C-alpha atoms as one frame of an Amber mdcrd trajectory, in Angstrom:
protein
  44.598  58.707  75.603  40.737  58.471  73.805  40.188  54.868  72.969  38.877
  55.196  69.231  36.027  52.280  69.119  34.720  50.134  66.726  31.182  49.183
  65.672  29.662  47.410  69.122  32.392  47.818  71.031  31.464  48.738  74.619
  33.541  50.422  77.168  32.755  51.288  81.132  33.189  54.772  81.936  34.053
  55.641  85.439  32.201  59.260  85.224  29.399  60.999  85.539  29.558  64.510
  84.067  30.423  63.872  79.994  28.762  65.764  77.077  28.396  63.494  74.274
  29.657  65.364  70.707  27.961  64.760  67.570  29.359  65.548  64.656  29.516
  65.079  60.440  30.539  67.050  57.391  28.132  66.897  54.462  29.307  66.453
  51.151  29.306  69.474  49.076  26.920  70.286  45.644  24.302  67.968  46.703
  21.995  71.188  45.741  20.709  71.503  49.176  21.631  72.765  52.879  21.751
  69.375  54.849  20.086  69.945  58.222  20.785  66.318  60.895  19.785  66.686
  63.902  20.710  64.971  66.922  18.689  63.666  69.757  18.404  61.647  72.754
  15.927  58.909  73.516  15.767  58.005  77.657  13.875  54.438  77.458  13.396
  51.861  80.659  14.006  48.140  80.749  11.139  47.892  78.551  12.526  49.992
  75.986  10.227  51.963  76.088  10.548  55.694  76.453   9.593  57.022  79.667
   7.506  59.985  79.011   7.431  62.176  75.848   9.497  64.643  77.394  12.213
  61.982  77.500  13.300  62.692  73.784  15.716  65.174  73.892  15.950  67.313
  70.426  15.680  70.562  68.872  12.581  71.211  70.095  12.749  70.280  73.521
  16.245  70.495  75.218  16.257  69.691  78.438  14.782  66.231  80.291  12.736
  66.897  83.226  14.957  65.102  85.615  17.903  67.846  84.752  20.041  65.124
  83.572  20.445  65.858  79.658  20.871  69.429  77.790  20.846  69.303  74.275
  23.522  72.623  73.059  20.741  73.773  70.808  20.437  72.907  66.686  23.004
  73.398  63.891  20.142  73.949  60.732  23.364  73.563  58.171  26.095  72.291
  59.850  28.659  74.839  58.884  28.642  76.419  62.739  30.842  73.590  63.821
  34.173  74.907  62.828  36.003  71.628  63.288  34.135  70.996  66.710  30.939
  68.893  67.584  27.997  69.900  65.143  25.721  69.012  68.240  26.339  67.960
  71.754  24.165  66.561  74.507  25.400  67.524  77.905  24.844  64.421  80.679
  24.834  64.281  84.693  24.644  60.745  85.310  23.701  61.294  89.138  20.467
  63.068  87.692  19.052  60.406  85.051  15.412  59.555  86.148  15.969  56.163
  88.301  13.635  54.289  85.322  16.107  55.081  82.397  17.731  52.016  81.647
  19.232  53.528  78.809  19.908  56.930  76.624  20.243  56.236  72.958  22.075
  58.838  70.509  20.404  59.043  67.173  21.252  61.759  64.418  18.542  61.805
  61.145  18.285  64.040  58.330  15.869  66.428  58.032  13.771  67.080  54.514
  15.559  64.476  53.361  12.683  62.788  50.749  12.444  66.437  49.499  15.942
  67.111  49.434  17.136  63.703  48.167  19.619  63.185  50.953  21.099  59.845
  53.276  24.333  59.468  55.394  26.187  58.078  51.778  26.558  61.687  51.089
  27.822  62.842  54.984  31.411  62.287  55.722  33.458  62.501  58.978  30.441
  61.280  61.144  31.512  60.708  64.520  30.011  60.349  68.409  32.361  60.880
  71.118  32.718  60.883  75.210  34.205  64.080  76.546  34.713  63.940  80.376
  32.886  67.351  81.579  35.600  67.568  84.385  39.065  67.407  82.163  37.548
  68.494  79.229  39.385  65.044  77.855  38.110  63.220  75.176  37.541  59.494
  76.734  35.724  57.668  73.667  35.451  58.157  70.055  33.608  56.283  67.051
  33.999  57.269  63.897  31.444  55.631  61.770  33.113  54.597  58.229  30.494
  52.238  57.170  28.855  53.333  53.921  25.282  54.343  54.559  24.129  54.754
  51.001  20.382  54.506  51.786  20.024  55.411  54.759  18.533  58.369  56.444
  18.475  58.178  60.404  21.857  56.665  62.789  21.684  55.492  65.788  25.307
  56.340  66.591  25.320  55.119  69.662  23.952  54.354  73.596  24.465  54.749
  77.273  23.323  51.834  79.352  23.059  50.874  82.856  24.482  47.358  83.847
  24.883  46.193  87.786  24.573  49.484  88.630  27.248  50.971  86.537  26.949
  53.213  83.425  28.635  52.274  79.855  29.178  52.976  76.377  28.421  51.257
  73.404  29.261  52.390  69.891  26.150  51.515  67.828  26.456  52.468  64.155
  23.223  51.231  63.000  21.644  52.829  60.170  17.498  52.663  59.055  15.704
  54.302  56.503  14.229  56.988  58.602  13.179  60.045  59.935  12.821  61.212
  63.320   8.996  60.585  63.706   9.932  56.618  63.418  11.927  56.746  66.567
   9.367  58.646  68.487   7.095  55.724  67.164   9.714  52.791  68.054   9.876
  53.747  71.198   6.657  55.705  72.740   4.354  53.875  74.847   1.250  55.477
  73.570  -0.561  56.351  70.427   1.428  58.920  68.205  -1.245  61.243  66.459
  -0.476  61.991  63.010
């Protein structure tokens, strides 16, 4: 039986091979297609990205340690047919030992020009699926009204005392993908 998580709730996972599925349904009639992008950010104990190749998104589908694989971009949210819009397959046994946390964020591409925000998106969720049994372990449905936010941290995996836990975050930002890269990047970003 899957656990329905509340914002801020944490659970022990007890598994190493999983898929983090992210889903959403953009409202119709906004005049533009919605392109929401899921990303995973692998950070160290200083809460910094351990290397730019550990920022897994539509242009970098695999982490170099082989632990994370992004299933690819769904540029309009219409190819999921009720399933996850985008997903990241994870093998925790392969995660680089420097990684203490993996953040899962979703951003809206080109939100300024299209005048879009998460208030125009419904049925948003993040879920954890056991890759061995293909059963959903936990799901967090975002029910907050993100009327100005354009980027949301949906959830995170984090290591405590040698074991991995999952937390339902639900933290909204008025930001794009570059914001998250800058927030967790150690070096200087050239624009």
